[in-house]
N, C-alpha and C positions, 0 to 999 in steps of 0.2 A: 617641553613636551609637544609632540605634534598634535595640531588641532584639525580634526578633520572638517568643522564646522567653517574655516576659513580656507581662503584660496590664495594663491601667490602668483606674482607675474614675474619670471625668471629672466626674461629676455623679450625679443621682438614677438610680436603677435599680430604683424600685418599680413593679409593674404589679399588677393586681387582676383577680380574676373574679367576674363577676355570676352568682350559682348560680341567681337568678330567671329571667334572660333567657339564662343559659348563653353568655356573650360577654365578651371582654376588657374592661377599663377602664384607663384611662390616670391615672385619679384613682380614690380610693376610693368615691365615690357614682356611681350609676348615675343618668342622667339621664331614663331612660325609667320605671324602677320606683321610683327615689327610695330604693332598698335600699344597703347598704354591702357592696362585694366582698370576697372571700376575698384575702389578699395572698398573692402568687406570690413565691417566692424566685427571684433570677436571679442566675448567675454574672456578674461585671462583664467589659465594661462595661455591659452591660445595654441594648444598643441594639437593642432588640426589633423585629421587622420581621414582616409579614404574608408567608405561604407562598405563593409563585406557583404558577399551574397547573402549569407543567413541573415544580416541586419537588415537589407532589403527586404527579403521575405518577410520578416517580422514587420518591417514598416508598411508593406503592403497590405499584411493582415489586419494590422491595426486601422489603416485608413480605411478599408474595406468592411471591417466590423462598425467602425464609428460614423461613417459618411457614405458608404455603399460606393465608393469610387476610389480606385487607386492607379488607373492606367497612366497617369502622368508621371509615374516613377520608372516605368518600363523604359529600359535603355539609357538612363540618365546617368551622369555622374552627382553623386551624392556624397556630400562631406559631413562629417560628424566632429563636433567640438566639445569635448568634455569639460562640464562646469561643476561648480560645487554642488552638493547634494548628499542626502543620507546615503546614496549607494550609487548606482548608474544614474548619470543625468548628462544627456548629450543634445546639443544644439543640432538640429537637422537642418542642413544647408542645401538648397536646390538653386541651380543657376545663380549663386552669389546672394540668395535671399533666405533668412532664418523663418522657415515656414512652420517650425513644430519644436518641441523639446520631447524626447523621448526619455522616459526615466523608468525605473524599477519600483513597484511599490512591494516593500519588504513584507510586510502584514498579509499582502493579498497574494504575496509570491507570484506575481506577474507584471508584465510591462504594460505602460500605459503612454497616452499621448497629450500633451497641452497643446493645443492649437496657437500659432500666433497671426498676426493680422495679415500678413503675406501669403499664410496658408489659406486663410479666411477668402482672401480674394481670388486665390485660385480655385477654391472649391464654391464659390458662390453661386457661379453658373453650371457646376457640374455635381453637386452632391445630391445624393438620394435619400440621404437620411440626416437627421439632427439638422436640418436648414429651418431656421426661423425667419420668415419674412415679416417686416415690420412696417407700419405707417411710418412715412418720412417725417411726420410732424414732430417726431421726437427729436430731431437733429437740433431743434431750437435750443441754443444753451448748451452748457456742458454737461455731457451725459457718462463720461467714463468713470467707472466705479460705482454708478447708480443702478437701482433696481430697474428692470424692463417691465414698463406697466401693462397688465394683462390685457388691457383694453386695446392696446397698441399693436398687438400680435395680430397678423392677417392670417398665417398658417404656421404649424410646426408641429413636431412631435407630439402623440397623446400623451406620453409617459416619459419622463427622464429620472435618472439615478443622481444621487447627490454626487458632485464632483463632474457629472458629464459635460463636456465642451460642446457647443453648438456654434454654427455658422450663421452670423447675422446677416440679412439682406435687407439694407433701409435704402430705397433708392438707389442712387449711384455710389452708395457706400457700402463697405461690407464691413464686419468686425466679427468678434469673438465674444461668446456669452457662457457663463457657466452656472450650472444649476446649482443652488445653495438653498439651504432653509434660512428663513428670516427669524428675527428675534420672537415673532408671533407663532413660530412652529411652522407656517405654511412655506411650501417650496416656490422659489420664483427663480428668475434667472437674472445675475448680477452681470451688468456689461464690463467685460475686462478691458476691451479696446476697440475703436471704431478708426477706420481709416478710408480715404479716397483712393488708396493705392490700385493701380492696375497692374495684375500679374498675368502677361502673356507669355506662353513658353515658347522658345525659339525652335525652328524645324529641325535644326542641327542636333546630332546626337552623337558627340565625339566618343571615340574609344579611348581606354585607358594609354594606349600606346600615342594617341593622338596628344594628350596632357602630358606624357614624358616628352616628346618632342618640342611642344609649346614651353617647356620649362629647362631645355637643354643647356642654355646659356648659364642660368643660374645654378645646374648642377654641376657644370665644369668648373665654375667658380668654387663651389663647396669642394670639390674633389681636389683642386689645385692647391686651396689653404691648407685642406686636412694633410695631404701629401707632403707639403713643405713642411708641415709642422714634424711629421713622423721623421722624414730624412734629416731633419735640422738635428733632432735628438740622437737619431742612431748613428750620425756621423762622428760623434763623440763616444759612442757606446761600444764596449768589446763584449758585453754579455750576450749568451744567446737570446733570442727574440722569438716569441710564440703569440698565439692570436687565442683568446679566450671565446670559444664559441658555445652559446648556449641553445642553438636553433631557432633563436629569436631574430626579428627583424634587425635590431640594433647591432647584434654581435655580426649578422651577415654582411651588413654594410662597412664593418670594420675588416671583415674577411676580404671583401672586394678591394678595399683600400691597401689592406696587407699585399694582396697579391701583386699590386702595380708598384710596391715598394720594395718587396722582398722576392727571393727565389724560393718556392714552394715552403711557404712557413709552416712549423709545426701548429697543429691545431689541438686545444686543450678542452676536453668536453668531459663536466662534472655529470656523471650519471648517477644522481641521488638515490636512484630507487624509487623516486616519488615522481619521475617525468612521465609525461603523456608518452604512450607507446609509439604513437605518430611522430613525435620529436626524436626519440631514439632513432627510429628507421629513417628518418629526415637527415639527422646528422652523418650516421653511417654512410647513407646513400650518397649525399651531396660530396662528402669527402673522397668517395671511391671514384665517383664520377668525375671530380676534380684532380684526382691523382694526388690528393693532400694526405700528408703523415697524420693521422688521427691519434691523438693520445688520449684514450679513456679513462678517466679516474673514477673508481667504482665507490659510491657511498656505503655507508652500513646499511645492514639490512633489518637491523631490529628496531625500526622505528616504532611499530604498534606495541612491542614491549616495552619502549622507553615513554610511551603514552600513559602505561599504567602506572609509571613512577612520576611522571611530571605533569600528568593531564595534557590535554590537546595543546600545542604550541599556539601562539597568539601574535598579532602584530606587535605587541609590546613585550613579548616572551618568546622570543624564537630560539629556543634552544635547540630546534631541528637544525638551525644553520651550522652549528658547531658540529652535531653527530654526523650530520649527512653531507655537508659541504664543505665547510673550514677545516675539521680536522682531516680529511681524507685528502684535501688539496694540500695543505702545509706537509703532510707526509710525504706526498707525491713529489711535490718541489724540492724539499730537501734532499731526496734521493735523487732525482733526476737532473737537478740544478743545483749542485751543491755550493756553488760560487756565487749563486743569485741568477735572475733573469729579468728580462724585460716584457710584459705581456700587454698587448693592445687590446683594449675591451671598450664594449658599448654602452657605456654609463652615459646617459644625457641630463641635464639640468631640469628639463621639462618633467621628469617622472615623478619628483617628490620634494618636499621641504629639505630632506636629508641630503639630496644630490644637487641642490640649485647652487652649491659653491664648488662644484668640482672642478679642480684646474687640470690643464694639459698635461703636466707631468707631476705624479705623486708617489711617493713610497708608502707602499701597503702597509697601513697601522696593524694589519692583523698578521701578515707574513712580511717581516722586515727585509728580508732577502729579495723581495718581489718589487720592482717598479712598474707602475701601470701608466699607460698612456691613453687618453681619451680623445679621440681625434673627432669624435662627432658630438662632443658634449653640448654643443649649442644648437644642434640640428633639431628640427621639428619632425613629428612623426610621419607628416606628409612628404617631406623632403627626404626621409629615410626611404620609405617605402618608393618614392619615384626613382631614387637613385640606384636601387636594387633593381628596379625594371629597366632603368636606363643602361646597365650592365648586364642586361639579358638574362637575369637570376631569377629563379622562383622562390618566393619566400615560403616559409612553413605553411602547409595546408591549412593547419588550426586556424590561421587568421581568417580564412573565409568561413569558419564556424562562428565568428562573431565573439572571439576571445581578443580581448584588448591587449594582453600580455601573455608571453609564452613561459612558463617556468613550472614548478611543481603542482600538481594538479589539485592538491587539497590545501595550498599555502593560504594561510589566514589573511594576507595581504591582497588577496584577488577579491573581486566586488562579490557580492552575495548573490548578485544576478548571474554572475560567471557560475558559481558554485552550483546554484539551483539549475542551471542550464546542464549540469552533468548527469542529472537524473535520467535526462532524454539521450544525451550523446554518448554516456560513457557509465552506464548503469553498473558494469562489473566493477568498476572503482568507485562508485558513488555508494553502493548499498553496503559494503564492509565497513567503510567510514562512516558512515551514518549510524550503523549498529555500534560501533566503538564509542563515537559522540554521545549517543543515547545511554548506553551502559554506563559510561562516565556521568552523565547526567543524574542518572537515577541514583548511583552512589553518592552523589554530592547533593542528592535531595532539591534538583532544578528543575523549573519549569520546562515541559517539553518544547515551549516556545523559545526557550534559551538557545536551543540548538536550531529549531526550524528558521528562526528571524535572524540567525548570524551572531547572537551574543557572545559565543564561545571563542570568537576571533579577537578579542580584547581581553586584558586583564582589568586594566583601568579604561573604562568605558567613556568614549567621547560624549559631550553634552547632548547631542541629538539622540544617541542611542538611551543614555539615562532619561530622557524627556519620553522617548517610546516607551519605556519600561515603568514608568510611572504612571503615564497614561494606561498602560493595559496590565497594570498591578503585577509586574513581574519581579521577583525577588532577583537581584543581581549577586547575591553572596552566595558563593559556593560552600558546601558544606564541607565535612571532614570524612564521610563515609563511615563513621564509627570505628575508626580503627584504632587499636590499643597498643599494637606493637611499635615501639619507637624504632624508626629507621630515617636514615638520612640519605639523599641521593643528590649529587652536585655536578654540575659541568663547569669548568674553568676555563678561561682565555679570553681573547679579544673578540667582542661580538661583532658580525658584520653590520649590526644596526648601530654601533658606537665606536667611539675612538679610544675608549680605555679599557682597561681590564677589568671583567666583570665575572661574576658567578651566578649561576641559576640553580636553585637547590630547591629540595621538597623534604620538608620534615612532618613526619608522621609521629604524631604524639597523643595521649590520651586528652579527650577535651571535657575536663572536669569543670572549666570556667569559661564564659563567654569571651569570644574575641575582643570585645571593647576593654576587659581586663589586661589581655596583652598589649593592647595598643597603649593603654596608659601606663603600663610598666617600662616600654620602651623609652620613655621618656628619660631613663637612666643614660641612655647612650646620646641624646642629643633632642633638637627641636622635632616635635612629632605633629602631623597632621592627619587626624584619621577621619575616613569617610565611611560612615557605617553604612550606607545603602550599598557600596561597593565592597564593603569586607575588606579594606585595605588600609594601611598604615604606611605612609612616607616618613623616614627619618633623616634629616639632615645633620652630620656631624662633621667634625673637623678633619675626619679620616676619609670620607666618602658619604655616598648617598645609598639607602637601604629602603626597599620596599617589602613589606611582609604582609601576606594575604590570609584571611581566615582558612582557607584550605590548605595552607602548609608551605605554599610557594614563597619562595624568598630570592630577591634579586638584589645583587650589591654591585655597585661601580665604584672603583677606588684604585689606588695602587695595589700592586700583587700583594705585598705584605700586609697592607691596611685591610684588604678585602678579606684576607684569611682572618685576620682579627676580628673584623665586624661578623663574620659568619658564625665563629665561636659564640661572639658575645650575644648575638642574637638569638642563636640556639638555646644557650644557656637561660636566657630571660623567660623564652617561651617556656622552657621546662621547668623553671623556676614558679612561674605562675601557676601552671597546671597542676604541680605537685607541692604546692605551700602546705605546711603543717599547722598554721597560724600559732607558730611559736612565739611571734611578736620580737624576736631578738632584733629584727631590722628596725622595729620603731625605736628601740633604744639605741642602735648605732647611729641613726640619722641626727646629725647636731641641728638641721635647720627644721625638724618636725615635719619632713616634707612626704614621709611615709606611714601609711595607716594600713593596719590588717583588719579584715572583716571577714568574707568568706576565702579572700585570697589579698595578695598586696594590692594597694592601690597609692598611685604616687601624684602628688600636687605638683604639675608643671611649672607654676609659678615660684616654688619655694626649692625645688629640687636643683642644684648646681652639677650634677653629674660626678659628684666625686667617688661613687660606687661603694662607700662604706657600708651601706646597708646590706652588702653581701657578705659581709665578714660574719663569721658565726653562723650563718644561716644554713640550716639543714638543707633545705631545698636547693639551695644556691651549690651547695658543695656536691649533692647528689647529682644536680644538672650537669655539672663539670666533670664528674667520673663518666657519666653516659656520654657525653661528648667526647671525652679522651678515648672511651672504648670503642665508639663508633668508627673513630679515626683510626685507630690501631686495628681494626677489624678489616679495614680497607672497603667499608660501606660508601666510601665519599671518592669516587672514581674521578680522576684527572684527564682532561682532553688536551 
């Protein structure tokens, strides 16, 4: 499973800075002045991107608030490099130097800045706030990581909050300090780092067009390789070709390539019904202006009704991809391309672990009749955006609003910082969705912070979110809203997040016994790992993998027939536990003495060999089987 606490390095992460032209280079040599650039060290994965207008405004605000000075940002090319963190975390790069780290504090609901030594060197002679002047006698010996002696402070702010960064000015040296509480409870300043670096900004303030010209040779090389790849495959292909266009930068770059390789390619746009209004308008207008044939695929409109059945979608429970994207797309392709098609799409290896192994040509595992080409799979975000500008195209205006990705506006895969920003930029979208989430949280007896801090975006939370929940005493186990009526809703098909057949289901059943009893009974199917704090049980069986949650969600990945059988078995076990009559027939049936009945059935995983003999003659098991058969016959288990 993807672990957000780790990072990855899928490919090249080199970046250079031309000192003559004062701009970034995506290859070592500048196309404008022919000089070689200085290499910039980047934290992985190195998917560097241009700082947007809104992000510049945010940085200006934070530098002004923290240090009383931000004029040095005006008119400069600023780069952001996404690095590992709980939520948004970007290295801020100015003139090829890492001056600060911009991050989003989930609990406070706001952005913050961590200053770096080059930022301190820049501010040491300019800062009007948070400047601490020290006696240079402290420079004797190693001082990094030590507490700043109070007697060595010549001047500084009268008060600091815990975590505040300060600029240290120590003779010819500058550094960064952080306000912290010591073990004795008193607040002091811990020295983060000190350097003799001198950071003088150049007078030149190049434009974005200057950056494009300086990287023209590299961009031509990228295009040449991508077009060669596309044409090589299409020369052997007789199927119709189209371009998947989401309105994002990656698909726009692919559209630019396709227009050079094909004559007026067809454009596929899946309007999920959850797209930003700006994106829908942008896609339609761009295709009109370019005189391209736009094939708009409409997603289902019942998303909010589905939330009532399945709960909100999550990073690891994206049922919405089937209802609003995969289902409509499959139906459309089967109707319009009955013999199959080739689709050029903008997936990149830098986007996630799941996409880090993308190949040039792949058969779509979700739509077998569709072959996909990924010509920009190894491009970085900066290369993509500069290539778009090189082709005189305008990207989606939402990128200038500080959105890192363009997709469904409520997608759980988006950053919490982006979702929080919707409150200001798109209140008409934000408020109804928040009301829906809060109602769901109330029904499931969840803390208000479960929604406000973005815990809803996972079913199985990553370690850092679990740590935060423990620190703030937040229960991550969703309740069951006290529903007594037995219902089952399920979605089937290949998930866009995986390569196998999958079923996502919601079983609503009486809650006569705690979920821990259900988790124990699931041992009948295979090896069970139960996470009490998450209210989740993962079962590994010979037929596939199953995850069952306390709130009734069930996720199954297996072959088609095996998945159906596992769904039936899981539902019957859950119902059997909740409806146990304590007749103890199961105890007599088990040849290994693995089952004991108290309030309900309890199974010893060390003794159980999964023979399922315990179900023979069991009243509750027999009743559970009949209930499942009735639900299936009544058509309450929809197929996608």
